[in-house]
C-alpha positions as CSV (number, residue, x, y, z in Angstrom):
1,M,0.6,-6.7,-18.6
2,L,-1.4,-8.1,-21.6
3,V,-2.3,-11.2,-19.7
4,Q,-3.5,-9.1,-16.7
5,W,-5.6,-6.9,-19.1
6,L,-7.1,-10.0,-20.8
7,A,-8.1,-11.5,-17.4
8,L,-9.7,-8.3,-16.2
9,G,-11.5,-7.8,-19.5
10,A,-12.8,-11.4,-19.4
11,W,-14.1,-10.9,-15.9
12,A,-15.7,-7.5,-16.8
13,A,-17.3,-8.9,-19.9
14,S,-18.8,-11.9,-18.0
15,W,-20.1,-9.6,-15.3
16,L,-21.6,-7.1,-17.7
17,T,-23.3,-9.8,-19.8
18,S,-24.8,-11.3,-16.7
19,D,-26.7,-7.9,-16.4
20,G,-24.0,-6.1,-14.4
21,S,-25.7,-6.6,-11.1
22,G,-24.4,-10.0,-10.2
23,E,-27.9,-11.5,-9.9
24,N,-27.0,-14.3,-12.3
25,G,-24.0,-15.4,-10.2
26,M,-21.1,-13.3,-11.5
27,P,-19.6,-11.1,-8.7
28,P,-18.6,-7.6,-9.7
29,L,-15.0,-6.4,-10.2
30,G,-13.6,-4.4,-7.3
31,H,-15.0,-6.2,-4.3
32,D,-13.7,-3.4,-2.0
33,L,-15.0,-0.7,-4.2
34,R,-18.4,-2.2,-3.9
35,I,-18.2,-1.6,-0.2
36,Y,-17.2,2.0,-0.9
37,W,-20.1,2.4,-3.3
38,T,-22.5,0.9,-0.8
39,V,-21.3,3.1,2.0
40,S,-21.6,6.1,-0.3
41,W,-25.3,5.2,-1.0
42,M,-25.9,4.7,2.7
43,T,-24.2,7.9,3.7
44,T,-26.4,9.8,1.2
45,H,-29.7,8.2,2.0
46,L,-29.4,6.9,5.6
47,G,-26.8,9.2,7.1
48,P,-23.1,8.7,7.8
49,M,-23.6,6.7,11.1
50,S,-25.4,4.0,9.2
51,A,-22.1,2.7,7.8
52,F,-21.0,1.6,11.3
53,H,-24.2,-0.5,11.8
54,P,-23.1,-3.9,10.6
55,D,-26.6,-5.3,10.1
56,T,-27.6,-2.3,7.9
57,L,-24.3,-2.5,6.0
58,D,-24.8,-6.2,5.3
59,A,-28.3,-5.8,4.2
60,A,-27.3,-3.0,1.8
61,Q,-24.5,-5.0,0.3
62,L,-26.8,-8.0,-0.4
63,Q,-29.4,-5.6,-1.8
64,F,-27.0,-4.1,-4.4
65,F,-24.7,-7.1,-5.0
66,P,-26.8,-10.3,-4.3
67,A,-24.4,-12.7,-5.9
68,Y,-21.5,-11.5,-3.7
69,T,-22.1,-13.1,-0.3
70,E,-18.7,-12.3,1.1
71,L,-19.7,-9.2,3.1
72,G,-17.2,-6.6,4.0
73,H,-16.6,-4.3,7.0
74,W,-16.4,-0.5,7.1
75,L,-13.3,0.5,8.9
76,Y,-12.4,3.9,7.4
77,P,-12.3,7.2,9.2
78,P,-14.9,9.9,8.4
79,T,-12.2,11.7,6.3
80,F,-12.4,8.9,3.7
81,Q,-16.2,8.4,4.1
82,W,-16.8,12.1,3.2
83,L,-14.4,11.7,0.2
84,I,-16.3,8.8,-1.3
85,Q,-19.8,10.0,-0.8
86,P,-20.3,10.9,-4.5
87,L,-19.4,7.4,-5.7
88,S,-23.0,6.2,-5.7
89,W,-24.2,9.1,-7.9
90,L,-23.4,6.8,-10.9
91,P,-24.2,3.1,-11.4
92,Y,-21.6,0.8,-10.0
93,S,-20.3,-0.3,-13.4
94,W,-19.6,3.3,-14.4
95,T,-18.0,4.0,-11.0
96,Y,-15.7,1.0,-11.4
97,A,-14.7,2.1,-15.0
98,I,-13.8,5.6,-13.8
99,Y,-12.0,4.1,-10.8
100,V,-9.8,2.0,-13.1
101,A,-8.9,5.0,-15.3
102,V,-8.2,7.3,-12.4
103,S,-6.1,4.6,-10.6
104,V,-3.9,4.0,-13.7
105,A,-3.4,7.7,-14.1
106,L,-2.5,8.2,-10.5
107,F,-0.1,5.3,-10.6
108,A,1.6,6.8,-13.6
109,L,1.8,10.1,-11.8
110,A,3.2,8.5,-8.7
111,V,6.1,6.7,-10.5
112,M,6.9,9.3,-13.2
113,Q,9.9,11.0,-11.6
114,W,11.4,7.8,-10.1
115,R,10.9,5.9,-13.4
116,R,12.9,8.6,-15.2
117,W,15.7,8.5,-12.7
118,A,15.8,4.7,-12.7
119,G,15.6,4.5,-16.5
120,W,12.9,1.8,-16.6
121,P,10.7,1.5,-19.7
122,W,7.0,2.5,-19.1
123,R,5.8,-0.9,-20.2
124,V,7.8,-2.5,-17.4
125,V,6.5,-0.1,-14.8
126,M,2.9,-0.2,-15.9
127,A,3.0,-4.0,-16.0
128,F,3.8,-4.1,-12.2
129,P,1.3,-6.6,-10.7
130,G,0.6,-4.4,-7.7
131,L,-1.3,-1.9,-9.8
132,W,-3.5,-4.5,-11.3
133,V,-4.1,-6.4,-8.1
134,A,-5.2,-3.1,-6.5
135,V,-7.5,-2.4,-9.5
136,L,-9.0,-5.9,-9.3
137,V,-9.7,-5.6,-5.6
138,G,-11.0,-2.0,-6.0
139,Q,-8.7,-0.7,-3.2
140,N,-7.4,2.8,-2.6
141,S,-3.8,1.7,-2.4
142,I,-2.9,3.7,-5.5
143,V,-4.1,6.9,-3.9
144,T,-2.0,6.3,-0.8
145,L,0.9,5.3,-3.0
146,L,0.8,8.7,-4.7
147,L,0.4,10.7,-1.5
148,M,3.3,9.0,0.2
149,T,5.5,9.1,-2.8
150,V,5.0,12.9,-3.2
151,A,5.4,13.5,0.5
152,L,8.7,11.7,0.7
153,T,10.2,12.8,-2.6
154,Q,9.2,16.5,-2.5
155,A,9.7,17.2,1.2
156,S,13.0,19.2,0.7
157,V,12.1,20.9,-2.6
158,R,8.3,21.5,-2.4
159,P,7.6,21.2,1.4
160,L,4.1,22.6,1.2
161,L,3.0,20.2,-1.4
162,A,4.7,17.3,0.5
163,G,3.0,18.3,3.7
164,V,-0.4,18.6,2.1
165,C,-0.1,15.2,0.6
166,A,1.0,13.8,4.0
167,G,-1.9,15.4,5.7
168,L,-4.3,13.9,3.2
169,L,-3.2,10.5,4.3
170,V,-5.7,10.9,7.2
171,I,-7.9,8.9,4.8
172,K,-5.7,5.9,5.9
173,P,-3.9,7.3,8.9
174,Q,-1.9,4.2,9.8
175,F,0.4,4.9,6.8
176,A,1.1,8.4,8.0
177,L,2.2,7.7,11.5
178,L,5.9,7.5,10.8
179,L,6.2,10.5,8.5
180,P,6.6,13.0,11.4
181,L,9.5,10.9,12.7
182,W,11.2,10.9,9.3
183,W,10.8,14.6,8.9
184,L,11.9,15.4,12.4
185,C,15.0,13.4,11.8
186,G,15.5,15.2,8.5
187,R,14.7,18.6,9.8
188,Q,11.9,19.1,7.3
189,W,10.0,21.6,9.4
190,Q,7.9,23.2,6.7
191,A,6.7,19.9,5.4
192,L,5.9,18.8,8.9
193,G,4.0,22.0,9.7
194,A,2.0,21.7,6.4
195,M,1.2,18.1,7.3
196,V,-0.2,19.0,10.7
197,L,-2.3,21.9,9.2
198,A,-3.7,19.8,6.3
199,G,-4.5,16.8,8.4
200,G,-6.0,18.9,11.1
201,A,-8.2,20.8,8.6
202,C,-9.5,17.5,7.1
203,C,-10.4,16.2,10.5
204,A,-12.0,19.5,11.5
205,L,-14.1,19.5,8.3
206,T,-15.4,16.0,9.0
207,L,-16.2,16.9,12.6
208,L,-18.4,19.7,11.2
209,W,-19.9,17.2,8.6
210,G,-20.5,14.2,10.8
211,G,-19.9,15.2,14.4
212,W,-17.7,13.6,17.1
213,P,-20.0,10.5,17.4
214,L,-19.0,9.5,13.9
215,W,-15.4,9.5,14.9
216,Q,-16.3,7.5,18.1
217,A,-18.0,4.9,15.9
218,F,-14.9,4.6,13.7
219,F,-12.6,4.1,16.7
220,A,-15.0,1.5,18.2
221,A,-15.2,-0.4,14.9
222,V,-11.5,-0.5,14.5
223,A,-11.0,-1.7,18.1
224,T,-13.5,-4.5,17.6
225,F,-12.1,-5.5,14.3
226,N,-8.6,-5.6,15.7
227,A,-9.6,-7.7,18.7
228,D,-11.9,-10.2,16.9
229,I,-10.4,-10.4,13.4
230,V,-6.8,-9.3,13.3
231,Q,-5.6,-10.8,16.6
232,Q,-7.8,-13.9,16.4
233,G,-7.6,-14.6,12.7
234,A,-11.4,-14.8,12.0
235,G,-12.3,-15.3,8.4
236,D,-8.8,-16.7,7.6
237,I,-7.6,-13.1,7.4
238,W,-4.0,-14.1,8.4
239,H,-3.6,-15.9,5.0
240,A,-4.1,-12.5,3.3
241,M,-1.6,-10.7,5.5
242,P,2.1,-10.7,4.4
243,T,3.3,-9.8,7.9
244,V,5.4,-11.5,10.5
245,F,2.6,-11.0,13.0
246,A,0.2,-13.1,10.9
247,M,2.9,-15.7,10.2
248,A,3.6,-16.0,13.9
249,R,0.0,-16.5,14.7
250,L,-0.5,-19.0,11.9
251,Q,2.4,-21.0,13.4
252,G,0.7,-21.1,16.8
253,A,2.4,-18.2,18.6
254,T,0.5,-16.6,21.4
255,L,-0.6,-13.0,20.9
256,P,2.2,-11.5,23.1
257,A,4.8,-13.7,21.3
258,A,3.5,-12.7,17.9
259,Y,3.8,-9.0,18.8
260,V,7.4,-9.6,20.0
261,V,8.3,-11.2,16.7
262,Y,6.7,-8.3,14.9
263,G,8.6,-5.8,17.0
264,L,11.9,-7.6,16.3
265,V,11.4,-6.7,12.6
266,A,9.6,-3.4,12.9
267,I,11.8,-1.6,15.4
268,P,15.1,-2.0,13.7
269,S,13.5,-1.0,10.4
270,V,12.2,2.2,12.0
271,L,15.5,3.0,13.7
272,F,17.6,2.4,10.5
273,T,15.3,4.6,8.4
274,A,15.4,7.4,11.0
275,W,19.2,7.2,10.9
276,L,19.1,7.6,7.1
277,W,17.1,10.8,7.4
278,V,19.3,12.1,10.2
279,R,22.4,11.5,8.0
280,Q,20.7,13.0,4.9
281,A,21.4,9.9,3.0
282,P,20.8,9.9,-0.8
283,L,17.1,10.4,-1.6
284,P,16.6,7.0,-3.2
285,L,17.8,5.3,0.0
286,R,15.6,7.5,2.3
287,V,12.5,7.0,0.2
288,A,12.9,3.2,-0.3
289,A,13.6,2.7,3.4
290,A,10.7,4.8,4.5
291,M,8.2,3.1,2.3
292,V,9.4,-0.4,3.2
293,A,9.5,0.4,6.9
294,T,6.0,1.8,6.7
295,L,4.8,-1.6,5.4
296,L,6.8,-3.5,7.9
297,V,5.4,-1.7,10.9
298,Q,1.9,-2.6,10.1
299,P,0.8,-5.7,12.1
300,Y,-2.4,-5.6,10.0
301,L,-1.5,-5.3,6.3
302,L,-3.3,-6.9,3.4
303,Y,-1.8,-8.1,0.1
304,Y,-3.2,-5.2,-2.0
305,E,-1.0,-2.6,-0.1
306,L,2.0,-4.2,-1.8
307,A,1.3,-1.8,-4.7
308,W,3.6,0.5,-2.7
309,L,6.6,-1.6,-3.7
310,I,7.0,-0.1,-7.1
311,V,8.6,3.0,-5.7
312,P,11.2,1.2,-3.5
313,L,12.0,-1.0,-6.5
314,L,12.6,2.1,-8.7
315,C,14.6,3.8,-6.0
316,L,16.9,0.8,-5.8
317,A,17.4,1.0,-9.5
318,V,18.7,4.6,-9.3
319,P,22.5,5.0,-9.0
320,I,22.8,6.8,-5.7
321,D,25.8,8.8,-6.9
322,Q,23.6,10.6,-9.4
323,A,23.8,14.4,-9.3
324,R,21.7,16.1,-6.6
325,L,20.8,12.7,-5.0
326,G,23.6,12.4,-2.5
327,S,27.0,13.7,-1.5
328,H,28.8,10.3,-1.6
329,Q,29.7,8.1,-4.5
330,T,29.4,4.4,-4.4
331,D,30.2,1.4,-6.6
332,V,27.5,-0.9,-7.9
333,S,27.5,-4.4,-6.5
334,R,29.3,-6.8,-8.7
335,G,29.5,-10.6,-9.2
336,P,27.3,-12.9,-7.1
337,W,26.0,-10.0,-4.9
338,K,24.7,-8.3,-8.1
339,R,22.9,-11.5,-9.1
340,L,21.4,-11.8,-5.6
341,D,20.2,-8.2,-5.8
342,D,18.6,-8.8,-9.1
343,L,16.9,-12.0,-7.9
344,L,15.5,-10.2,-4.9
345,L,14.2,-7.3,-6.9
346,A,12.6,-9.7,-9.4
347,V,10.8,-11.6,-6.6
348,A,9.7,-8.3,-5.0
349,W,8.3,-7.1,-8.4
350,V,6.1,-10.2,-8.7
351,L,5.3,-10.3,-5.0
352,P,1.8,-8.5,-5.2
353,L,0.6,-11.2,-7.6
354,Q,2.0,-14.0,-5.5
355,A,0.3,-12.5,-2.4
356,Y,-3.0,-12.4,-4.1
357,L,-2.7,-16.0,-5.4
358,A,-1.8,-17.0,-1.8
359,V,-5.2,-15.9,-0.7
360,L,-6.8,-18.1,-3.3
361,W,-4.5,-21.1,-2.5
362,T,-3.4,-20.7,1.1
363,P,-0.8,-23.5,1.1
364,M,1.4,-21.3,-1.0
365,G,1.9,-18.9,1.9
366,Q,2.7,-15.2,1.9
367,W,6.2,-14.7,0.6
368,G,6.1,-11.1,1.7
369,V,6.8,-12.2,5.3
370,W,10.3,-12.9,4.1
371,V,10.7,-10.7,1.1
372,L,9.9,-7.4,2.8
373,P,12.5,-7.8,5.6
374,T,15.0,-9.0,3.0
375,L,14.3,-5.9,0.9
376,M,15.1,-3.8,4.0
377,I,18.4,-5.7,4.4
378,L,19.2,-4.9,0.8
379,I,18.7,-1.2,1.5
380,V,21.0,-1.5,4.6
381,M,23.6,-3.0,2.3
382,R,23.2,-0.2,-0.2
383,A,23.6,2.3,2.7
384,R,26.8,0.6,3.8
385,R,28.2,1.0,0.3
386,W,27.3,4.7,0.5
387,T,29.0,5.2,3.8
388,H,32.0,3.1,2.9
389,P,32.6,3.6,-0.8
390,R,35.3,1.6,-2.5
391,P,38.3,3.6,-3.5
392,T,38.4,4.2,-7.3
């Protein structure tokens, strides 16, 4: 963690001493946050629709961050665009500083309960590279991590809170698509109802704010990005995607073949997780499987979303025979299986950093293509030990 702090501090100091605007060649920290900040300014001064005009967005990015020539796209729904509108009320450097503080606090809040159950020291949890990669990039991964963690963990004890958090995932709706399935299988009717109401209210408010044409522009932008960038690999984006879809395309697979390979991993993961919720498996297994499956079903997933892995790692460190976490007892894997478990968890812990480095040096490849499915297999093995416990 100290090394990560020193690296971030050195970058921040270099940027600020170069006048903080990047005009002397030092790009700002948080290259996705700079897009949020730019869109915030455009929304306030030019109107919400301006964010979906690529030429206007490119010109604004170059105006505010002239040293940063890697221009970004705007692919977020109006729900998130409305949420970030206040960002440009402050200079970017102040916005980034507040963003870092809030992200660290939200991360700590997201992992608090599972850290206590797993017995991990705070220094180990807070050193997780996924947090610092997300902060470096300036992404909203920590926000979605908190919302999904609360939704899955609290569904049976605080269903209204869980449902509201799930509904708020309309800021990044692809991560909420499977939640209704998990809750239907687990008969979490109150949480599901609260999710529908909260998500519907957010969408209705943005319709009043920006109108239906803004949503149409969002859908059109996503469709164009998927066809031109995700499916065809423009901008070397496949090297930043720890998904089997991207791996298949990089290996020369046709588009239909890549989707078939993706489906061979995604569909069993979804079915297994649904089975866990139907069976009312111990909460650590259900939460770990749901979060890993949500990552695996994304054909388009970038490295910074691996911040989510901290919660499955904590779940897998919780003895599933703990009180109130399940009705079955299980033994802990021993011998070589235990060593393999520990090795996989260690690799998964460092995976967000490796995924980021693989973007900078593409021959390294994205290990997540193999680690994420293997992590799901580990959850399957834990579930088997739950359903077939050894006699004591």
